[in-house]
LOTISE-114154 format. One line per 10 residues: number of its first residue (from 1); their letters; for each residue x, y, z of N, C-alpha, C, O, CB. Coordinates in steps of 0.1 Angstrom, whole numbers, plus 2048, in hexadecimal, padded with zeros to 3 digits. Glycine has a CB too. Layout:
<recs>
NUM> A> X/Y/Z/X/Y/Z/X/Y/Z/X/Y/Z/X/Y/Z  ...
</recs>
This chain:
<recs>
1> MVRLQGETSP> 808/7F4/800/800/800/800/809/80C/800/813/80D/808/7F6/800/80C  805/816/7F8/80D/822/7F7/809/82B/803/7FD/82D/805/80A/82A/7EA  812/831/80A/80F/839/815/80C/847/811/813/84D/809/81B/839/81F  801/84C/816/7FE/85A/814/807/863/81C/80C/85F/826/7EF/85D/817  809/86F/817/814/877/81C/811/881/827/81A/886/82E/81A/87E/811  804/883/82A/800/88B/835/807/898/835/807/89F/82B/804/884/842  80D/89C/841/813/8A9/843/81F/8AB/83A/823/8B7/838/817/8AC/851  825/8A1/835/831/8A2/82C/82D/8A5/81D/835/8A7/815/839/896/82D  820/8A4/81A/81B/8A7/80D/820/8B5/808/81F/8BE/810/80C/8A6/80C  825/8B6/7FC/829/8C3/7F7/81E/8CD/7F6/821/8D9/7F5/82F/8C1/7E9
11> ELPRLWGREL> 811/8C8/7F6/806/8D2/7F5/805/8DA/802/802/8E6/802/7F9/8CA/7F3  808/8D4/80E/806/8DB/81A/80F/8E7/81D/809/8F1/822/807/8D1/825  81C/8E6/81A/824/8F2/81C/81E/8FE/813/81F/90A/818/832/8F0/819  819/8FB/807/814/905/7FF/807/90B/805/805/917/805/811/900/7F1  7FF/903/80B/7F3/908/811/7F6/911/81D/7F0/91C/81F/7EA/8FC/816  800/90C/826/804/915/831/80A/922/82C/806/92D/831/80E/90D/83A  813/921/822/819/92D/81D/80F/937/818/811/943/81A/823/92A/813  806/932/810/7FC/93B/80A/7F3/942/815/7F0/94E/814/7F2/934/801  7F0/93B/820/7E7/940/82A/7EF/94A/832/7EA/955/836/7E2/935/833  7FC/948/835/804/951/83D/806/95E/835/806/969/83B/812/94B/840
21> RSLREATGAP> 809/95D/828/80A/969/820/7FD/971/820/7FE/97E/821/80E/966/811  7F2/96A/81E/7E5/971/81E/7E2/978/82B/7DD/983/82C/7DA/968/81B  7E6/972/836/7E4/978/844/7ED/984/845/7E7/98E/84A/7E8/96D/84E  7F9/984/841/801/990/842/7FC/99B/839/7FB/9A7/83D/810/98D/83E  7F7/998/82D/7F2/9A2/824/7E5/9A8/82A/7E3/9B4/828/7EF/99C/816  7DD/9A0/831/7D0/9A5/836/7D2/9AE/842/7C9/9B6/844/7C7/999/839  7DC/9AB/84A/7DE/9B3/856/7E9/9BC/857/7EA/9C5/85F/7E0/9A9/861  7F3/9BB/84E/7FF/9C3/84E/809/9BE/859/813/9C5/85C/7FB/9D1/851  806/9B3/85F/80F/9AD/86A/81C/9A9/863/81C/9A3/858/808/9A1/871  827/9AC/869/834/9A9/863/837/99A/864/840/995/85C/83F/9B1/86A
31> IAFGGPVTDG> 831/992/86D/834/984/86F/828/97C/86F/81E/97F/875/83C/982/87C  828/970/868/81E/966/869/825/959/868/82E/957/860/813/967/85D  821/950/871/828/942/871/81E/938/877/813/93C/87B/835/943/878  823/92C/877/81A/921/87D/820/914/87A/82B/912/875/80C/922/878  818/90A/87D/81C/8FC/87B/812/8F2/87E/808/8F5/885/829/8F9/882  814/8E5/87A/80A/8DB/87D/80B/8D5/88B/816/8D5/891/80B/8D0/872  800/8CF/88F/800/8C7/89B/801/8B8/896/7F7/8B3/891/7F3/8C9/8A4  80C/8B2/898/80E/8A4/894/815/89C/89F/81D/8A2/8A6/816/8A3/887  811/890/8A1/818/887/8AB/817/88D/8B9/821/88C/8C0/826/884/8A7  80C/894/8BC/80A/899/8C9/812/8A6/8CC/813/8AA/8D7/80E/88F/8D3
41> GLRLQHFDGT> 817/8AC/8C2/81F/8B9/8C4/81D/8C3/8B9/819/8C0/8AE/82E/8B6/8C5  81E/8D0/8BD/81D/8DB/8B3/82B/8DF/8AF/834/8E2/8B8/815/8E7/8B9  82E/8DE/8A2/83C/8E2/89E/83B/8ED/894/834/8EC/88A/843/8D6/898  842/8F8/896/842/904/88D/84A/901/881/856/8FE/882/847/911/895  844/901/875/84B/8FE/869/849/908/85D/851/907/854/846/8F0/864  83F/910/85F/83C/919/853/83D/928/858/837/92B/862/82E/916/84E  844/930/850/847/93E/854/846/948/849/848/944/83D/855/93E/85A  842/954/84C/842/95F/842/845/96B/84A/83D/970/852/833/960/83B  850/971/847/854/97E/84D/85E/97D/859/861/987/85F/848/985/852  862/971/85D/86B/96F/868/879/974/863/87D/973/858/86B/961/86D
51> RTGLLSGLAV> 881/978/86D/88F/97D/86A/899/973/86F/8A4/972/869/891/98A/871  896/96B/879/89F/961/87E/89A/954/87B/88F/952/877/8A2/963/88D  8A2/94A/87E/89E/93C/87C/89B/935/889/89A/929/889/8A8/934/874  89A/93C/894/899/936/8A1/88C/92F/8A3/88A/926/8AC/89C/940/8AC  881/934/89D/874/92E/89E/872/921/896/869/919/898/869/938/89B  87B/920/88C/87A/915/883/87B/907/889/886/905/890/884/916/877  871/8FF/888/872/8F1/88E/86F/8F1/89D/870/8E6/8A3/87F/8EC/88C  86B/8FD/8A3/869/8FD/8B1/85D/8F4/8B5/852/8F5/8AF/866/90C/8B6  85F/8EB/8BF/854/8E3/8C4/84D/8EA/8CF/853/8ED/8D9/85A/8D5/8C8  840/8EB/8CE/838/8F2/8D8/82F/8E8/8DF/828/8E0/8D9/82F/8FD/8D1
61> SPGAGVGGRA> 82F/8E9/8EC/828/8DF/8F5/819/8E4/8F7/817/8F0/8F6/82F/8DD/902  810/8DB/8F9/802/8E0/8FC/802/8E9/908/807/8E6/912/7F9/8D3/8FE  7FB/8F4/906/7F9/8FE/911/805/907/913/804/911/91A/7F7/8F7/91D  810/905/90C/81C/90E/90E/81C/919/904/81A/917/8F8/829/905/90C  820/925/909/821/930/900/813/934/8FA/809/92F/8FF/82A/92E/8F5  813/93D/8F0/807/942/8EA/801/937/8E2/7F5/933/8E3/809/94E/8E2  809/931/8D9/804/926/8D0/800/91A/8D7/7F6/913/8D4/80E/923/8C6  807/916/8E2/804/90A/8E9/7F6/90C/8F0/7EE/902/8F1/80E/907/8F3  7F3/918/8F5/7E6/91B/8FB/7DB/91A/8F1/7D1/914/8F3/7E6/928/902  7DE/920/8E5/7D4/920/8DB/7D0/911/8D7/7C5/90E/8D4/7D8/928/8CE
71> WHERRVVGVD> 7DA/909/8D6/7D8/8FB/8D3/7D1/8F4/8DE/7C7/8ED/8DB/7E6/8F4/8D0  7D6/8F5/8EA/7D0/8EE/8F5/7C2/8F3/8F8/7B9/8EA/8FB/7D9/8F0/902  7BF/900/8F7/7B2/905/8FB/7A9/906/8EF/79D/909/8F0/7B3/913/901  7AE/903/8E3/7A6/903/8D6/79F/910/8D3/794/911/8D0/79C/8F8/8D7  7A7/91B/8D6/7A1/929/8D3/7AC/932/8D0/7B8/92F/8D3/799/92D/8E0  7A9/93E/8CB/7B3/948/8C8/7B8/94E/8D5/7B1/951/8DE/7AD/953/8BF  7C5/94F/8D5/7CC/955/8E1/7D6/960/8DD/7DD/95E/8D3/7D4/949/8E9  7D6/96B/8E4/7DF/976/8E0/7E5/97D/8EC/7DF/97D/8F7/7D8/980/8D7  7F0/983/8EA/7F6/98B/8F5/7FB/999/8EF/800/999/8E4/803/984/8FC  7F8/9A3/8F6/7FB/9B1/8F1/80A/9B4/8F2/810/9BB/8E9/7F4/9BB/8F9
81> DYRVADDISH> 811/9AE/8FC/81F/9B0/8FD/825/9A3/903/824/9A1/90F/823/9BD/906  82B/99B/8FA/830/98E/8FE/83A/98F/909/83A/986/912/837/987/8F2  842/999/90A/84D/99A/914/848/99A/922/84E/994/92B/855/9A6/911  83C/9A0/924/837/9A2/932/82A/99A/934/824/99B/93F/835/9B1/935  826/992/92A/819/98B/92C/81A/981/937/824/979/938/815/984/91F  811/981/940/811/978/94C/807/96D/94B/805/965/954/80F/980/958  800/96C/940/7F6/962/93E/7FA/957/935/7F2/94E/931/7E8/967/939  807/956/931/80C/94C/929/81A/947/930/81F/94E/937/80F/950/91A  81E/93B/92C/82B/937/930/835/93D/927/832/942/91C/82C/927/930  842/93E/92C/84C/945/924/857/93B/920/863/93E/921/852/950/92C
91> DYDVPVLTEG> 852/92F/91C/85C/924/918/864/928/90C/86F/923/90A/854/917/915  85F/931/903/865/933/8F6/86A/942/8F5/86A/947/8EA/85C/930/8EB  86E/948/900/872/956/900/87E/958/8F7/87E/963/8F0/875/95A/90E  887/950/8F7/893/952/8EF/890/954/8E0/893/95E/8DA/89E/947/8F1  88A/94A/8D9/887/94C/8CB/87D/957/8C8/87E/95E/8BF/882/93F/8C5  873/958/8D1/868/962/8CF/86E/971/8D0/86C/979/8C8/85D/961/8D9  875/973/8DB/87A/981/8DD/886/984/8D4/888/98F/8D0/87F/982/8EC  88E/97A/8D0/898/97C/8C6/892/980/8B9/898/988/8B2/8A1/970/8C5  887/97B/8B6/880/97E/8A9/87A/98C/8AA/876/992/8A0/875/974/8A6  87A/992/8B6/875/9A0/8B8/866/9A0/8BA/860/9AB/8B9/879/9A8/8AD
101> IRATVAAPVL> 85F/995/8BD/851/995/8BE/84C/99C/8CA/851/999/8D5/84B/986/8BD  842/9A5/8C9/83C/9AC/8D5/82E/9A6/8D7/82B/9A0/8E1/83C/9BB/8D2  825/9A9/8CD/817/9A4/8CE/816/999/8C5/81B/999/8BA/80D/9B0/8CB  80E/98F/8C9/80C/983/8C1/7FF/97D/8C4/7FA/97D/8CF/817/979/8C2  7F9/976/8BA/7EC/96F/8BB/7EE/962/8B4/7F4/961/8AA/7E0/978/8B6  7E7/958/8BA/7E8/94A/8B4/7D9/945/8B4/7D2/946/8BD/7F1/941/8BC  7D6/93E/8A9/7C9/938/8A7/7CA/929/8A3/7D3/926/89B/7C1/940/89D  7C2/920/8A9/7C3/912/8A5/7BD/90F/898/7B3/916/894/7BC/909/8B0  7C3/906/890/7BD/902/883/7B5/8F6/886/7BB/8EB/887/7C9/8FF/878  7A8/8F7/887/79F/8EC/88B/799/8E6/87E/791/8ED/877/794/8F2/894
111> VGATVRGVIY> 79B/8D9/87C/795/8D2/872/78C/8C8/879/790/8BE/87F/79F/8CA/868  77F/8CA/878/775/8C3/880/778/8C5/88F/778/8D1/893/777/8B4/87D  77B/8BB/896/77D/8BC/8A5/78C/8BB/8A8/790/8BB/8B3/776/8B1/8AD  795/8BB/89D/7A3/8B9/89F/7AB/8C6/89C/7A9/8CC/892/7A8/8AE/896  7B4/8C9/8A5/7BD/8D5/8A3/7C8/8CF/89A/7D0/8C7/89F/7C2/8DB/8B0  7C9/8D4/88E/7D3/8CF/884/7DF/8D8/884/7EA/8D4/87F/7CD/8CF/876  7DE/8E4/88A/7EA/8ED/88A/7E6/8FA/891/7DB/8FC/896/7EF/8F0/87C  7F0/903/892/7EE/910/898/7F4/91A/88F/7FF/918/88A/7F4/911/8A6  7ED/925/88C/7F2/930/884/7F3/93D/88C/7EB/940/894/7E8/932/877  7FF/943/88B/802/94F/893/803/95B/88A/807/95A/87E/80F/94D/89B
121> SAVRESPGLG> 801/967/88F/805/974/88A/80B/97C/895/808/97A/8A0/7F9/97C/883  815/984/891/81C/98C/89C/821/999/896/823/99B/88A/828/983/8A1  824/9A2/8A0/829/9AF/89C/835/9B2/8A5/837/9AD/8B0/81F/9BB/89E  83E/9BA/8A0/84B/9BE/8A7/84A/9CC/8AD/852/9CF/8B6/857/9BD/89E  840/9D3/8A9/83F/9E1/8AE/839/9E2/8BC/83A/9D9/8C4/837/9EA/8A4  833/9EE/8BE/82E/9F0/8CC/823/9E6/8CF/81C/9E1/8C6/828/9FF/8CD  821/9E3/8DC/817/9D9/8E0/809/9DD/8DB/806/9E8/8D9/817/9D7/8EF  801/9D3/8DA/7F3/9D5/8D6/7EF/9CC/8CA/7F5/9CE/8C0/7F0/9E3/8D3  7E5/9C4/8CC/7E1/9BB/8C1/7D6/9C2/8B9/7D6/9C3/8AD/7DD/9AE/8C6  7CB/9C5/8C0/7BF/9CA/8B9/7B7/9BE/8B4/7BC/9B3/8B1/7C3/9D3/8AD
131> DRLKTATTAA> 7AA/9C1/8B3/7A1/9B6/8AE/7A4/9B2/8A0/7A1/9A6/89D/793/9BB/8B0  7A9/9BB/898/7AB/9B8/88A/7B5/9AC/888/7B3/9A3/880/7B0/9C4/882  7C0/9AC/890/7CA/9A2/88F/7C4/994/893/7C6/98A/88D/7D6/9A5/896  7BD/995/89E/7B7/988/8A4/7AC/983/89A/7AC/977/897/7B0/98B/8B1  7A4/98B/894/79A/987/88B/7A0/981/87E/79C/977/87A/791/992/887  7AA/988/879/7B1/983/86D/7B8/976/86F/7B8/96D/867/7BB/98D/868  7BE/974/87B/7C6/968/87D/7BC/95C/87F/7BE/951/87A/7CE/969/88A  7B1/95F/886/7A6/955/887/7A1/951/879/79F/945/877/79B/95A/890  79E/95B/871/799/958/863/7A3/950/85B/7A0/947/854/796/965/85C  7B0/953/85D/7BB/94B/856/7BB/93D/85A/7BD/934/852/7C8/952/858
141> ARALARRLAM> 7BA/93B/867/7BA/92D/86D/7AE/925/867/7AF/919/864/7B9/92D/87C  7A2/92C/866/796/925/861/798/922/852/794/917/84D/78A/92E/863  79E/92B/84B/7A0/929/83C/7AA/91E/83A/7A7/915/831/7A5/936/835  7B4/91D/842/7BE/912/841/7B7/905/845/7BA/8FB/83E/7CA/915/84A  7AE/905/84F/7A7/8F9/853/79F/8F4/847/79E/8E8/845/79F/8FC/85F  798/8FD/840/790/8F8/835/798/8F2/82A/795/8E8/824/788/904/82F  7A4/8F8/827/7AD/8F2/81D/7B3/8E5/821/7B4/8DC/819/7B8/8FC/81A  7B6/8E3/82E/7BB/8D7/833/7B0/8CC/832/7B3/8C0/82F/7C0/8D8/842  7A3/8D0/835/798/8C6/834/797/8C2/825/794/8B6/823/78B/8CC/838  799/8CB/81C/799/8C7/80E/7A4/8BD/80A/7A2/8B4/803/799/8D3/805
151> EDEIDRRVAA> 7B0/8C0/810/7BB/8B7/80E/7B8/8A9/813/7BC/89F/80D/7C8/8BD/814  7B2/8A9/81F/7AE/89C/825/7A5/894/81B/7A6/888/819/7A7/89E/832  79B/89B/815/792/895/80C/799/890/7FF/797/885/7FA/787/89E/808  7A3/898/7FA/7AB/893/7EF/7B3/887/7F3/7B3/87D/7EB/7B5/89F/7EA  7B9/887/7FF/7C0/87B/803/7B7/86F/804/7BB/864/801/7C7/87E/811  7AB/871/809/7A2/866/80A/79F/860/7FC/79E/854/7FA/794/86A/810  79C/869/7F2/79A/864/7E5/7A6/85D/7DE/7A4/853/7D7/795/870/7DC  7B1/863/7E1/7BE/85D/7DB/7C0/84F/7E2/7C3/846/7DA/7CA/866/7DE  7BE/84E/7EF/7C0/841/7F5/7B6/837/7F0/7BA/82B/7EE/7BD/843/804  7AA/83B/7ED/7A0/832/7E7/7A4/82E/7D9/7A3/822/7D5/792/838/7E6
161> RVEAAEKTRA> 7A9/837/7D1/7AE/834/7C4/7BA/82A/7C4/7BA/820/7BD/7B2/840/7BC  7C4/82D/7CD/7CF/824/7CE/7CB/816/7D3/7D0/80C/7CD/7D9/82A/7D8  7C2/816/7DC/7BD/809/7E1/7B6/801/7D6/7B8/7F5/7D5/7B4/80A/7ED  7AE/808/7CE/7A7/801/7C3/7B1/7FC/7B9/7AF/7F1/7B4/79D/80B/7BD  7BB/804/7B6/7C5/800/7AC/7CD/7F4/7B1/7CF/7EB/7A9/7CF/80C/7A9  7D0/7F4/7BE/7D7/7E8/7C3/7CF/7DC/7C3/7D4/7D1/7C0/7DC/7EB/7D1  7C2/7DD/7C6/7B9/7D2/7C5/7B7/7CD/7B7/7B7/7C1/7B5/7AB/7D6/7CB  7B6/7D6/7AD/7B5/7D2/79F/7C2/7CB/79B/7C1/7C0/794/7B3/7DE/796  7CD/7D0/79F/7DA/7C9/79B/7DB/7BB/7A1/7DF/7B2/79B/7E6/7D2/7A0  7D7/7BA/7AE/7D7/7AD/7B5/7CE/7A3/7AE/7D1/798/7AD/7D4/7AF/7C4
171> SALERLRKVH> 7C2/7A8/7AB/7B8/79F/7A4/7BD/79B/797/7BC/78F/793/7AB/7A7/7A3  7C3/7A4/78F/7C9/7A0/782/7D4/796/783/7D4/78D/77B/7CE/7AD/77A  7DD/798/78D/7E7/78E/78F/7E2/781/793/7E7/776/78E/7F1/793/799  7D8/780/79B/7D2/774/79F/7CC/76C/793/7CD/760/792/7C7/776/7AA  7C5/774/78A/7BF/76E/77E/7CB/768/775/7C9/75D/76F/7B7/778/776  7D6/770/774/7E1/76B/76C/7E7/75E/772/7EA/755/76B/7EC/776/76B  7E7/75D/77F/7ED/751/786/7E4/745/783/7E8/73A/780/7EE/753/795  7D6/748/783/7CD/73D/780/7CE/738/772/7CE/72C/76F/7BF/741/783  7CF/741/769/7D1/73E/75B/7DE/736/759/7DF/72C/752/7D1/74A/751  7E9/73B/75F/7F6/735/75E/7F5/727/763/7FA/71E/75D/800/73D/766
181> SGLHALRRST> 7EF/725/76F/7ED/717/774/7E5/70E/76B/7E9/702/769/7E7/718/782  7DA/713/766/7D2/70B/75D/7DA/707/750/7D8/6FC/74B/7C6/713/759  7E1/710/74A/7E9/70D/73E/7F4/702/741/7F6/6F9/739/7F0/719/739  7FA/703/74D/804/6F9/751/7FD/6EB/752/802/6E1/74D/80A/6FD/75F  7F1/6EB/758/7EA/6DE/759/7E6/6D9/74B/7E7/6CD/748/7DD/6E0/762  7E2/6E2/742/7DE/6DE/735/7EA/6D9/72D/7E9/6CF/726/7D8/6EA/72D  7F6/6DF/72F/802/6DA/728/806/6CC/72D/80A/6C4/725/80D/6E4/72A  804/6CA/73A/808/6BD/73F/7FE/6B2/73A/802/6A6/739/808/6BD/74E  7F2/6B6/737/7E8/6AC/734/7E7/6A8/725/7E1/69F/721/7DA/6B1/738  7EE/6B0/71C/7ED/6AE/70E/7F9/6A6/708/804/6A8/70D/7EB/6BB/706
191> DDDTLRARIT> 7F6/69E/6FE/801/697/6F7/804/69E/6E9/80D/699/6E2/7FE/688/6F5  7FD/6A8/6E6/7FF/6AF/6DA/80B/6B9/6DB/80A/6C3/6E2/7F2/6B7/6D6  816/6B6/6D4/822/6BE/6D5/820/6CC/6D0/825/6D6/6D6/82D/6B8/6CC  817/6CE/6C5/815/6DB/6C0/80D/6E4/6CB/811/6EF/6CD/80D/6DB/6B3  803/6DE/6D0/7FB/6E5/6DB/804/6E8/6E7/803/6F3/6EC/7EF/6DD/6DF  80D/6DE/6EB/815/6E0/6F6/81F/6EC/6F4/821/6F4/6FC/81E/6D4/6F9  824/6ED/6E7/82D/6F8/6E4/826/705/6E5/82B/70F/6E9/833/6F6/6D6  819/706/6E0/811/712/6E0/80F/716/6EF/810/722/6F3/804/710/6D9  80B/70C/6F7/809/70F/705/815/714/70C/815/71E/714/804/703/70D  821/70E/708/82D/713/70E/830/722/70B/835/729/713/839/70A/709
201> GLLDELSGQA> 82D/725/6FE/82F/733/6FA/826/73D/702/82A/748/706/82C/735/6EB  819/738/704/810/741/70C/815/742/71A/814/74D/720/802/73B/70B  81A/737/720/81F/738/72D/82B/741/72F/82C/749/738/823/72A/732  834/741/725/83F/74A/725/83A/759/724/840/761/72B/848/747/719  830/75B/71C/82B/769/71B/824/76D/728/826/778/72C/821/76A/70F  81C/764/72E/815/768/73A/81F/76A/745/81E/773/74E/80C/75D/73E  82A/762/746/834/763/750/83A/771/750/83D/777/75A/83E/758/750  83D/775/743/843/782/742/83A/78E/746/83F/797/74C/847/785/733  82D/78D/743/824/797/747/821/797/756/820/7A2/75C/817/795/740  821/78B/75C/81D/78A/76A/829/78F/773/827/796/77D/81A/77C/76E
211> ARPAPTGEVP> 835/78B/76F/841/790/777/844/79E/775/846/7A6/77E/84D/787/773  845/7A2/768/848/7B0/764/852/7B6/76D/84F/7C0/775/83B/7B9/764  85E/7B0/76D/868/7B5/777/86C/7C4/774/86D/7C8/768/875/7AD/776  86F/7CB/77E/874/7D9/77D/882/7D8/778/88A/7CF/77B/873/7E1/78A  886/7E2/76F/894/7E3/76B/89D/7E6/776/899/7EA/781/895/7ED/760  8AA/7E3/774/8B4/7E6/77E/8B4/7F5/780/8B1/7FC/778/8C2/7E1/77A  8B8/7F8/78C/8B8/807/790/8AD/80A/79A/8A4/801/79C/8B7/80F/783  8AD/815/79F/8A3/819/7A9/896/81C/7A3/894/823/798/8A8/826/7B0  88B/816/7A9/87D/819/7A4/879/827/7A8/87B/82B/7B4/874/80E/7AA  874/82F/79F/870/83D/7A2/866/83D/7AD/85D/835/7AE/86B/844/796
221> ALSARELAVL> 867/847/7B6/85E/848/7C1/853/852/7BD/856/85E/7BB/866/84D/7CE  847/84E/7BD/83B/856/7BA/833/856/7C7/831/84C/7CD/833/852/7AE  82D/862/7CA/824/863/7D5/817/85C/7D2/814/859/7C7/822/872/7DA  80F/85A/7DD/801/854/7DB/7F9/85D/7D1/7F2/857/7C9/7FA/853/7E8  7FA/86A/7D2/7F2/872/7C9/7F7/872/7BB/7EF/871/7B2/7F2/881/7CE  804/871/7B9/80A/870/7AC/805/863/7A5/802/862/79A/819/871/7AC  806/858/7AD/801/84B/7A8/7F3/84B/7A5/7EF/845/79B/804/840/7B3  7EA/851/7AD/7DC/852/7AA/7DA/85A/79D/7D2/855/795/7D4/859/7B6  7E0/865/79B/7DF/86D/78F/7E3/865/783/7DC/864/779/7E7/87A/790  7EF/85F/784/7F4/857/779/7EC/84B/775/7EA/848/769/803/853/77B
231> SLVATGRTYA> 7E6/844/77F/7DD/839/77D/7D1/83D/775/7CD/836/76C/7D9/833/78A  7CC/849/778/7C0/84E/771/7C4/852/763/7BD/850/759/7B9/859/778  7CF/859/762/7D4/85E/754/7D7/852/74C/7D5/852/73F/7E1/866/756  7DB/847/751/7DE/83A/74A/7D2/834/743/7D3/82D/739/7E5/830/753  7C6/838/748/7BA/832/742/7B5/83B/737/7AA/838/731/7AF/831/74D  7BC/846/734/7B8/84F/729/7B0/85A/72D/7AB/862/725/7B1/847/71F  7AF/85D/73A/7A6/868/73F/7AD/875/73C/7BA/876/73C/7A4/866/74E  7A5/87F/73A/7AB/88D/739/7AF/892/746/7AA/88D/751/7A0/896/732  7B7/89D/746/7BB/8A3/753/7AE/8A9/75A/7AD/8A8/767/7C4/8AF/750  7A5/8AE/753/798/8B3/759/791/8A8/760/78B/8AA/76B/790/8BA/74F
241> SVAADLGIAP> 790/89C/759/789/891/75F/790/88C/76C/789/888/776/787/886/755  79D/88B/76B/7A5/886/777/7A3/890/782/7A1/88C/78E/7B4/885/773  7A3/89D/77F/7A2/8A7/789/794/8A6/790/793/8A7/79C/7A4/8B5/783  78A/8A4/788/77C/8A3/78E/77B/897/797/775/897/7A1/772/8A3/783  781/88C/793/781/87F/79A/788/881/7A8/783/87C/7B2/787/874/792  793/888/7A8/79B/889/7B4/798/895/7BC/79D/897/7C7/7AA/889/7B1  78F/89E/7B7/78B/8AA/7BE/796/8B4/7BF/797/8BC/7C9/788/8A6/7CC  79F/8B5/7B4/7A9/8BF/7B4/7A8/8C7/7A7/7A0/8C3/79E/7B7/8B9/7B5  7B0/8D2/7A5/7AF/8DA/799/7B7/8D3/78D/7C0/8CD/790/7B4/8E8/79C  7B2/8D5/781/7B9/8D0/775/7C8/8D5/775/7D1/8CD/771/7B3/8D4/769
251> MTVKSYMRDI> 7CB/8E1/779/7D8/8E6/77A/7E1/8DE/784/7ED/8DC/782/7D9/8F5/77D  7DA/8D9/78E/7E2/8D1/798/7E5/8C4/792/7F0/8BE/794/7D9/8CF/7A5  7DC/8BE/78A/7DF/8B1/783/7EB/8B3/77A/7F4/8AB/779/7D2/8AC/77B  7EB/8BE/772/7F6/8C1/769/803/8C2/771/80E/8BE/76D/7F3/8CE/761  802/8C9/77D/80E/8CA/785/814/8BD/789/820/8BA/789/80B/8D3/791  80A/8B4/78E/80F/8A6/792/815/89F/786/81F/899/787/802/89E/797  80F/8A1/77A/814/89A/76E/822/89F/76A/82A/897/766/80B/89B/762  824/8AC/76C/832/8B1/769/83C/8AB/772/847/8A7/76E/832/8C0/76B  839/8A9/77F/842/8A3/788/844/894/785/84F/88F/786/83D/8A4/797  839/88D/781/83A/87F/77D/843/87D/772/84B/874/772/82C/87A/77A
261> LVRLDAHTRH> 842/886/767/84A/884/75C/859/885/75F/861/87E/75A/847/88F/751  85C/88F/768/86A/890/76D/86F/884/774/87A/87F/772/86B/89D/775  866/87F/77D/86A/874/786/86C/867/77D/875/85F/780/860/871/791  864/866/773/865/859/76B/86D/85B/75E/86F/852/756/857/855/766  874/867/75D/87C/86A/752/875/868/745/87A/862/73B/889/862/752  868/86D/744/860/86C/739/85D/879/732/85E/884/739/852/864/73D  859/879/726/856/885/71F/847/887/71C/843/892/719/85E/886/712  840/87C/71C/831/87D/719/82A/875/724/830/86D/72B/82E/878/70B  81D/877/724/814/86F/72D/816/860/72A/816/858/733/806/873/72C  816/85D/71D/817/84F/719/824/849/71E/824/83D/724/816/84D/70A
271> EAVVAARRHG> 82F/850/71D/83B/84B/721/83B/849/731/841/83F/736/847/854/71D  835/852/738/834/851/746/82C/845/74A/830/83E/754/82E/85E/74C  821/842/744/819/836/747/821/82A/744/821/820/74C/80C/836/73E  827/829/739/82F/81D/735/83A/81B/740/83C/810/744/836/81F/727  841/826/744/84C/824/74D/847/820/75B/84D/818/762/853/832/74F  83B/826/75F/835/822/76C/831/813/76C/833/80D/776/829/82B/76F  82C/80F/761/828/801/761/834/7F7/760/834/7ED/766/81F/7FE/754  83E/7FC/75A/84B/7F4/759/851/7F2/767/856/7E8/76A/855/7FA/750  84F/7FC/76F/854/7FC/77D/84A/7F6/787/84D/7F4/792/858/80A/782  83E/7F2/781/834/7EC/78A/82E/7F6/794/828/7F2/79E/83B/7E1/792
281> LIP> 82E/803/790/828/80D/799/819/80E/797/812/811/7A1/82E/81A/796  814/80B/78B/805/80C/788/801/7FF/781/80A/7F9/77A/801/818/780  7F5/7FB/781/7F1/7EF/77A/7F1/7F1/76B/7EE/7E8/763/7E2/7EB/77E
</recs>
């Protein structure tokens, strides 16, 4: 089974980046950042406007700091002056104060009942948040949550496609094995040399198709989404049809296919399909 990529999917950094840029543009805040909640922890991974790298990769505990409180309490949390705020822990003073942050607000990214991440906005100037910054950050968190929910649905559809393709491939291989076994039995039971020779030729052909060994060298690595897209393209579907089936935009399908061509060292869709089948990546 092909593993779906979750937070490591290349789509997710783009979603975070777009939302952080939009948040800064909407508020004029010099800094926006955030990160996903995975494996029981909040890790800051996405930044727009930071000057230092001290926040990068920072692991935030539930209830700690501004973001940890927003995550733990599942609500927007803000402080007008981080340096003197007495309603938050100061576990992260070094990276926050080195970045020059004075006022900051954090909002949880809620998908259903699950906090999937926390998005922050911050200012370096005089203290004071104002309702505008809190409202905009909350709106950004909600917008990101909607996009993550859409990504979840795409992953669900891709997983269903991959599972169906694997079942189809397994079923086809089982049918080949049965035919192969039947031909062997028929060859043993006949005294006709001409018929035996024909059966032997068919067995050789079937053995080549069933085994279909991969060529020497490393098998190209395609993600679950790339495999789902290529499997549908291999049936002769148009990009628009593939996009409608997977719930993504046609331009996204084209983007996947460009990456697939590079990975498979192919110049056309047909070449990509042939290469993927040669490596046993698709049925």
